[in-house]
Short mmCIF file of the C-alpha atoms (twelve columns), coordinates in Angstrom:
data_MODEL
# 
_entry.id   MODEL 
# 
loop_
_atom_site.group_PDB 
_atom_site.id 
_atom_site.type_symbol 
_atom_site.label_atom_id 
_atom_site.label_alt_id 
_atom_site.label_comp_id 
_atom_site.label_asym_id 
_atom_site.label_seq_id 
_atom_site.Cartn_x 
_atom_site.Cartn_y 
_atom_site.Cartn_z 
_atom_site.pdbx_PDB_model_num 
ATOM 1   C CA . MET A 1   0.000   0.000   0.000   1 
ATOM 2   C CA . PHE A 2   2.686   2.488   0.977   1 
ATOM 3   C CA . ASP A 3   5.452   1.454   -1.391  1 
ATOM 4   C CA . TRP A 4   7.316   4.672   -0.882  1 
ATOM 5   C CA . LEU A 5   7.677   3.854   2.844   1 
ATOM 6   C CA . SER A 6   9.441   0.572   2.243   1 
ATOM 7   C CA . THR A 7   13.021  0.182   3.360   1 
ATOM 8   C CA . ASP A 8   14.013  -1.408  0.039   1 
ATOM 9   C CA . ARG A 9   15.439  1.560   -1.878  1 
ATOM 10  C CA . THR A 10  16.566  -0.577  -4.826  1 
ATOM 11  C CA . ALA A 11  13.056  -0.761  -6.228  1 
ATOM 12  C CA . ILE A 12  12.536  1.281   -9.370  1 
ATOM 13  C CA . PRO A 13  9.196   3.035   -9.857  1 
ATOM 14  C CA . GLY A 14  7.159   1.342   -12.572 1 
ATOM 15  C CA . ARG A 15  8.862   -1.981  -12.005 1 
ATOM 16  C CA . SER A 16  7.712   -5.051  -10.141 1 
ATOM 17  C CA . ALA A 17  9.505   -6.364  -7.059  1 
ATOM 18  C CA . ASP A 18  11.853  -8.567  -9.094  1 
ATOM 19  C CA . GLY A 19  12.944  -5.647  -11.287 1 
ATOM 20  C CA . GLY A 20  10.960  -6.645  -14.369 1 
ATOM 21  C CA . PRO A 21  8.442   -4.354  -16.003 1 
ATOM 22  C CA . ARG A 22  4.918   -4.338  -14.602 1 
ATOM 23  C CA . LEU A 23  2.305   -6.228  -16.520 1 
ATOM 24  C CA . ALA A 24  -0.557  -4.294  -18.057 1 
ATOM 25  C CA . ARG A 25  -3.100  -6.122  -15.910 1 
ATOM 26  C CA . GLU A 26  -1.481  -4.705  -12.770 1 
ATOM 27  C CA . THR A 27  -2.377  -1.124  -13.641 1 
ATOM 28  C CA . PHE A 28  -5.636  0.780   -13.408 1 
ATOM 29  C CA . TRP A 29  -7.412  2.131   -16.466 1 
ATOM 30  C CA . MET A 30  -8.204  5.822   -16.505 1 
ATOM 31  C CA . ARG A 31  -11.821 6.565   -17.327 1 
ATOM 32  C CA . PRO A 32  -12.538 9.757   -19.211 1 
ATOM 33  C CA . ALA A 33  -14.320 12.365  -17.152 1 
ATOM 34  C CA . THR A 34  -17.975 12.384  -18.072 1 
ATOM 35  C CA . GLY A 35  -20.703 14.728  -17.031 1 
ATOM 36  C CA . PHE A 36  -24.346 14.732  -17.984 1 
ATOM 37  C CA . LEU A 37  -23.704 17.036  -20.962 1 
ATOM 38  C CA . SER A 38  -22.062 15.862  -24.155 1 
ATOM 39  C CA . THR A 39  -19.323 17.968  -25.734 1 
ATOM 40  C CA . ARG A 40  -21.762 19.433  -28.239 1 
ATOM 41  C CA . GLN A 41  -24.368 20.227  -25.573 1 
ATOM 42  C CA . ARG A 42  -21.674 21.850  -23.461 1 
ATOM 43  C CA . ARG A 43  -20.637 24.109  -26.339 1 
ATOM 44  C CA . PHE A 44  -24.254 25.123  -26.959 1 
ATOM 45  C CA . ALA A 45  -24.692 25.831  -23.240 1 
ATOM 46  C CA . TRP A 46  -21.677 28.141  -23.275 1 
ATOM 47  C CA . LEU A 47  -22.980 29.845  -26.416 1 
ATOM 48  C CA . GLY A 48  -26.409 30.307  -24.804 1 
ATOM 49  C CA . PHE A 49  -24.830 31.696  -21.646 1 
ATOM 50  C CA . VAL A 50  -22.726 34.228  -23.536 1 
ATOM 51  C CA . LEU A 51  -25.619 35.337  -25.740 1 
ATOM 52  C CA . ALA A 52  -27.999 35.750  -22.780 1 
ATOM 53  C CA . ALA A 53  -25.351 37.570  -20.765 1 
ATOM 54  C CA . LEU A 54  -24.686 39.975  -23.636 1 
ATOM 55  C CA . GLN A 55  -28.353 40.511  -24.424 1 
ATOM 56  C CA . ALA A 56  -29.280 41.546  -20.870 1 
ATOM 57  C CA . PRO A 57  -27.412 44.894  -20.711 1 
ATOM 58  C CA . LEU A 58  -28.329 45.671  -24.309 1 
ATOM 59  C CA . SER A 59  -32.047 45.182  -23.668 1 
ATOM 60  C CA . ALA A 60  -31.793 47.105  -20.387 1 
ATOM 61  C CA . TYR A 61  -30.377 50.045  -22.335 1 
ATOM 62  C CA . LEU A 62  -32.899 49.897  -25.174 1 
ATOM 63  C CA . LEU A 63  -36.116 49.000  -23.317 1 
ATOM 64  C CA . THR A 64  -37.863 50.973  -20.589 1 
ATOM 65  C CA . ASP A 65  -39.463 48.003  -18.808 1 
ATOM 66  C CA . GLY A 66  -37.794 45.345  -16.685 1 
ATOM 67  C CA . SER A 67  -37.828 42.571  -19.284 1 
ATOM 68  C CA . TRP A 68  -34.026 42.495  -19.292 1 
ATOM 69  C CA . LEU A 69  -34.210 40.657  -15.980 1 
ATOM 70  C CA . PHE A 70  -35.460 37.569  -17.820 1 
ATOM 71  C CA . SER A 71  -32.162 37.405  -19.736 1 
ATOM 72  C CA . VAL A 72  -30.235 37.558  -16.484 1 
ATOM 73  C CA . CYS A 73  -32.313 34.702  -15.041 1 
ATOM 74  C CA . VAL A 74  -31.758 32.555  -18.151 1 
ATOM 75  C CA . ALA A 75  -28.018 33.251  -18.072 1 
ATOM 76  C CA . LEU A 76  -27.852 32.286  -14.385 1 
ATOM 77  C CA . MET A 77  -29.793 29.086  -15.012 1 
ATOM 78  C CA . VAL A 78  -27.511 28.048  -17.876 1 
ATOM 79  C CA . ALA A 79  -24.461 28.918  -15.770 1 
ATOM 80  C CA . THR A 80  -25.790 26.657  -12.995 1 
ATOM 81  C CA . VAL A 81  -26.095 23.770  -15.455 1 
ATOM 82  C CA . ILE A 82  -22.533 24.323  -16.691 1 
ATOM 83  C CA . LEU A 83  -21.208 24.434  -13.116 1 
ATOM 84  C CA . ALA A 84  -23.076 21.253  -12.183 1 
ATOM 85  C CA . ASP A 85  -21.606 19.502  -15.238 1 
ATOM 86  C CA . ASP A 86  -18.126 20.700  -14.235 1 
ATOM 87  C CA . ALA A 87  -18.616 19.367  -10.719 1 
ATOM 88  C CA . MET A 88  -19.681 15.980  -12.070 1 
ATOM 89  C CA . ARG A 89  -16.683 15.841  -14.412 1 
ATOM 90  C CA . ARG A 90  -14.223 16.666  -11.645 1 
ATOM 91  C CA . ARG A 91  -15.617 14.150  -9.173  1 
ATOM 92  C CA . PRO A 92  -13.184 11.252  -8.733  1 
ATOM 93  C CA . ALA A 93  -14.365 8.049   -10.355 1 
ATOM 94  C CA . GLU A 94  -14.436 4.876   -8.339  1 
ATOM 95  C CA . ALA A 95  -11.509 2.575   -9.035  1 
ATOM 96  C CA . ASP A 96  -12.462 -0.456  -11.058 1 
ATOM 97  C CA . ARG A 97  -9.864  -3.027  -10.156 1 
ATOM 98  C CA . ARG A 98  -9.895  -6.115  -12.304 1 
ATOM 99  C CA . VAL A 99  -7.827  -8.834  -10.732 1 
ATOM 100 C CA . GLU A 100 -7.532  -12.028 -12.725 1 
# 
């Protein structure tokens, strides 16, 4: 478990105890980080966020009513979805150890 605490300093990292290279079945596979949005959906979410965020001050300047607030609410909602997807992507995946 704590190989770096062992007193045997002759061991080479990436090698087995007898000095030979580690077998592929002794390593863990890295899973790609996945969220609930695909890459394409994520790009459209960012595009929607930027467009809504840019439209809000423009409509506040041009219109006399408070309808610009709707753009701010949409931008905040899309930003929340993007942040939730980021949090899911950064969460550590459980190790899937396949011992044969």
